[in-house]
C-alpha positions in Angstrom: -14.0 17.6 -20.8 -11.4 15.6 -19.0 -12.0 14.3 -15.5 -9.3 14.8 -12.8 -9.3 11.2 -11.6 -10.2 7.7 -12.6 -11.0 5.0 -10.1 -9.4 1.6 -10.8 -9.9 -1.6 -8.8 -8.3 -5.1 -8.9 -10.1 -8.1 -7.6 -9.3 -11.9 -7.5 -12.8 -13.4 -7.7 -11.7 -17.0 -6.8 -14.1 -18.0 -9.6 -17.0 -16.4 -7.6 -16.7 -19.1 -4.9 -16.9 -17.6 -1.5 -15.5 -18.7 1.8 -18.9 -20.3 2.5 -18.1 -22.6 -0.6 -21.0 -21.2 -2.5 -20.6 -20.0 -6.1 -22.4 -16.6 -6.1 -21.5 -14.4 -9.1 -24.4 -12.1 -8.0 -22.6 -11.5 -4.7 -19.3 -10.9 -6.5 -21.0 -8.2 -8.5 -22.4 -6.6 -5.4 -18.8 -6.3 -4.1 -17.5 -4.9 -7.4 -20.3 -2.3 -7.3 -19.4 -1.1 -3.9 -16.0 0.0 -5.2 -17.6 2.6 -7.5 -14.8 2.1 -9.9 -14.5 3.1 -13.6 -12.3 0.2 -14.4 -12.0 -3.2 -12.7 -9.2 -5.6 -13.4 -10.3 -9.2 -12.5 -8.4 -12.4 -11.8 -9.9 -15.9 -11.7 -12.8 -14.6 -13.7 -13.1 -17.9 -15.6 -13.4 -21.4 -14.5 -10.1 -23.4 -14.7 -11.3 -26.5 -16.7 -11.3 -26.1 -20.5 -13.1 -24.6 -22.3 -12.8 -22.2 -19.3 -16.3 -20.7 -19.3 -16.9 -17.5 -17.4 -17.3 -17.8 -13.7 -18.9 -14.4 -13.8 -21.5 -14.6 -16.6 -21.5 -12.0 -19.4 -25.2 -11.3 -19.1 -25.0 -10.6 -15.4 -22.0 -8.3 -15.9 -23.7 -6.3 -18.7 -26.9 -6.0 -16.7 -25.0 -4.1 -14.1 -23.9 -1.6 -16.7 -20.3 -2.9 -17.3 -18.7 -3.4 -20.6 -16.1 -6.2 -21.1 -12.8 -5.7 -22.9 -12.8 -8.3 -25.7 -9.6 -10.4 -25.4 -10.6 -12.8 -28.1 -11.7 -15.2 -25.4 -12.5 -18.8 -26.4 -16.1 -20.0 -26.0 -17.8 -18.1 -23.1 -14.7 -17.0 -21.2 -14.7 -13.5 -19.8 -11.1 -12.8 -20.5 -7.8 -14.7 -21.0 -6.0 -16.9 -18.4 -8.7 -15.8 -16.0 -7.7 -12.1 -16.4 -10.5 -9.7 -17.5 -11.2 -6.0 -17.6 -14.6 -4.3 -17.0 -15.2 -0.7 -17.8 -17.9 1.9 -17.5 -19.3 4.1 -20.3 -17.0 6.9 -21.4 -14.0 4.6 -21.7 -13.1 3.3 -25.1 -10.8 0.4 -26.1 -8.2 1.4 -28.6 -6.3 -1.9 -28.8 -5.9 -5.2 -26.9 -3.1 -7.7 -26.6 -2.0 -10.8 -24.7 1.4 -11.3 -22.9 2.5 -14.9 -22.5 4.2 -15.4 -19.2 6.9 -18.1 -18.3 6.5 -20.6 -15.5 5.4 -24.1 -14.6 1.8 -23.0 -14.2 -0.2 -21.6 -17.2 -0.1 -17.8 -16.7 -0.7 -14.8 -18.9 -1.4 -11.1 -18.8 -3.9 -9.0 -20.7 -3.0 -5.6 -22.1 -5.7 -3.0 -23.0 -5.0 0.4 -24.4 -7.8 2.8 -23.6 -9.0 6.4 -24.2 -10.4 7.6 -20.8 -11.6 10.8 -19.2 -8.1 11.4 -17.8 -6.5 10.7 -21.2 -4.8 7.8 -22.8 -4.2 4.8 -20.5 -2.7 1.3 -20.9 -3.9 -1.3 -18.4 -2.1 -4.6 -17.8 -3.9 -7.2 -15.8 -2.1 -10.2 -14.4 -2.1 -13.0 -11.9 1.5 -13.9 -11.1 2.7 -17.4 -10.2 2.9 -19.1 -6.8 6.7 -19.7 -7.1 8.8 -16.5 -6.5 11.4 -17.3 -9.2 8.7 -17.4 -11.8 7.0 -14.3 -10.5 10.2 -12.4 -11.1 10.5 -13.9 -14.6 6.9 -13.0 -15.3 7.4 -9.3 -14.3 10.4 -9.1 -16.6 8.3 -10.6 -19.4 5.7 -7.9 -18.9 8.2 -5.1 -18.8 9.9 -6.3 -22.0 6.6 -6.6 -23.8 5.7 -3.1 -22.8 9.1 -1.8 -24.1 8.2 -2.9 -27.6 5.0 -0.8 -27.6 4.5 2.9 -28.2 4.7 4.9 -25.0 1.5 5.3 -23.1 0.7 6.0 -19.4 0.5 2.5 -17.9 -1.0 0.8 -14.9 -0.2 -2.8 -14.0 -2.7 -4.4 -11.7 -3.5 -7.8 -10.3 -2.7 -10.5 -7.9 1.1 -10.3 -7.5 1.1 -13.3 -5.1 4.0 -11.7 -3.1 3.7 -12.2 0.7 6.5 -9.8 1.7 7.1 -6.2 0.8 7.4 -5.3 -2.9 11.1 -4.3 -2.9 12.1 -7.7 -4.3 9.7 -7.3 -7.2 10.4 -3.6 -7.9 13.9 -4.1 -9.4 12.4 -6.3 -12.1 9.8 -3.7 -13.3 12.0 -0.9 -14.4 10.1 2.4 -14.6 6.9 0.9 -13.2 6.6 1.8 -9.5 4.8 -0.6 -7.3 2.5 1.3 -4.9 2.7 0.8 -1.2 -0.6 -1.0 -0.4 -2.8 -2.2 2.4 -3.3 -6.0 3.1 -5.9 -7.7 1.0 -5.5 -11.5 1.9 -7.0 -13.5 3.5 -10.3 -11.6 3.2 -11.7 -12.2 6.8 -8.4 -10.9 8.4 -6.0 -9.6 5.8 -2.3 -9.8 6.6 -0.7 -9.9 3.1 -0.7 -7.3 0.3 -1.0 -9.8 -2.5 -3.2 -7.5 -4.7 -1.1 -4.6 -6.1 -0.9 -1.7 -8.5 2.2 -0.4 -10.3 2.2 2.9 -12.3 4.5 4.1 -15.0 5.6 7.7 -15.9 2.8 10.1 -16.5 0.5 8.8 -13.7 0.0 9.4 -10.0 -2.2 7.4 -7.7 -3.7 7.5 -4.2 -2.7 4.8 -1.7 -4.6 1.6 -2.6 -7.2 0.6 -0.2 -9.3 -2.5 0.4 -13.1 -2.8 0.3 -14.0 -3.9 3.9 -17.1 -5.3 5.5 -19.7 -7.7 4.1 -20.1 -9.3 1.6 -16.5 -8.6 0.6 -15.1 -10.6 3.5 -16.9 -13.8 2.4 -17.4 -13.4 -1.4 -13.7 -14.4 -2.2 -10.5 -15.2 -0.3 -9.2 -11.8 -1.5 -10.5 -8.3 -0.9 -10.8 -6.0 -3.8 -8.3 -3.1 -3.9 -8.8 0.3 -5.4 -6.9 3.5 -6.2 -7.7 6.8 -7.9 -5.5 7.6 -10.9 -4.7 11.0 -12.3 -2.2 12.5 -14.7 1.1 13.3 -13.2 
């Protein structure tokens, strides 16, 4: 039987280093658990230095009942370019892919096609660049990559790194509508909605909200954001 909604979260882990400068993957998992999500899109899930081992260890993730989308990661990485997808039981991976993104910094996006309780779903997880010109180019690259694929209800989630409102980004995403969102950065006193969701045709979503309180306000410099998806 299909469910009527699916909870999806996005969270920039900052490699599990909190604002107290302590690397605490166990604390990051506590924050993730508080969202009560079915899917979690992560950024900065791997350490930056090659071979980019996971900042959030596989065994700890799996011990909490999560399954990890296999992105063909090298060595012990959790995902690709720091992007990863965690999912609960009842959600099955159909296909995965990688999207190379332009820019001075090494960036990429992951694409995971899923069968979920609300039906087929495509999730794109990304961490856009710090320079706005490249952020726009990266959104165009994502949109064009999706145009070459069979149609599927699609969610784009991640750290968009955009300090202003999303109108400047929206024109580069075509049919994917960026949701109006609450601030998520910096975690102790959020003023910028850096962490975003965009949905394509066939989906509707609740207004994204942040996880507040402790330990979320210290576990990373970003707060996790969540939304409930349902078929349109």
